[in-house]
Structure formats: structure tokens, C-alpha cells
N, C-alpha and C positions, 0 to 999 in steps of 0.2 A: 071865505074859500075864493072868492072872486079874484083879490089881488094875488093870491098864490096861483091860483089856475092861470091867471094871465102871464104871469112871469115864467111858469113852468111850459107853457106853449111856445113863448118867445125862445126860452133856451132850446127846446126841441128844434125850433127852427134853425137856429144858430149851429147847433151840434149835429143836425142830421148828416148821415153818411149813406153812400150805397146800401152798405150792410144793414143799416138800422131804420131806413126810410118807412118801411111797412110798420114796423113796430110803432116808430115815433108818430106817424100819421094816425094809427089807430088810438094811440094814447091821447093826442091832440084832440080827436073827434070826442072821446070821452069827457074829456074836460071841457070841451066847448058845450056840450049837450047840459053840463051841470052849472055853467054859468047862468046867473039870473039876470033875465031881461035882455034887451036889444042892445043898449048902449055897451055893455060888457062884451057881448059877442061882436059888435062893430069894431072894438079895439083890436080884436084878434083875427078879424078876416083876412087882412093882408098877410099874416103869417100862415093862416090856414091855406089860403091859395097859393103861397109860396111852397109849402110842403107838398101840396098836390102837383104843382108845375114840376118840382124837382123829380118826384116818384115818376110822373109820366116821361120826362126827359131821360131819366136813367133807364126805365123800362125800354124805350125806344132804342137807346144805345146799345143795352144788352142783346136786344132782338136782333139788331143790325151786326154785331160781333159773331152772334151764333149763327146767323144766315152765311156770313163772310166764311167762317171757319167751315161749315158744311160745304160750301160752294168751293172754297180753295181745296179741301179734301177730296172732293169729287173729281175736279180737274187733276189733281195730282195723281190719282188712281187712272184716270182715263190716260194720262200722259204716259203713265208706266205701261198700261196695257198697250199703248201704240209702239211704245220703244220695244217692248218684247217682240212684238209681232215683226217689226222691222228687223231685227237680230236674228229671228228664226228663218225669215222669208228668204 
């Protein structure tokens, strides 16, 4: 199982996308748990770290996009309200 699990974790790392990162990381963690001994785990540590880092970066980007959309939407609504007030005054 060890060589196959190592190959699978490596493949998960290289094929991860924003859509699949949560699922890929969960699968990689399960495979990591099944690896026998520290030498096998050490071989995939860099891939595990990379998957975790990708997830963190993509989460932050997603949160920033949501916050920007909300903020831009609020500004637009406020600008429309001010515009309406000016035309009715």
C-alpha cells in the first residue's frame, strides 16, 4: 500500500483545484494515516504541506472576493440612494 498511497498523494497534489482541494486534502490525510512508519510519511510531507497551503491561499482569496463583492454592492446601493435624493430635492 505504501508506494501506491505515496503516488496517490503526489497525484492529488498536482491535480488539486479550487473545487477539489477540500476533498483532495481529506483523502490525502486518510492515505497519510495508513502509511507505515515515519520514512514513508516523511516522503509525502512536502505534498501534504503544499495541499494545506493551497487550501489556505484559496480560502483567503475566496473570502476577499466575497468581502469585495459585498462592499462593492453596498457602495452601489448607497450611491443609488444618494443619486435618488439629489434628483428629488
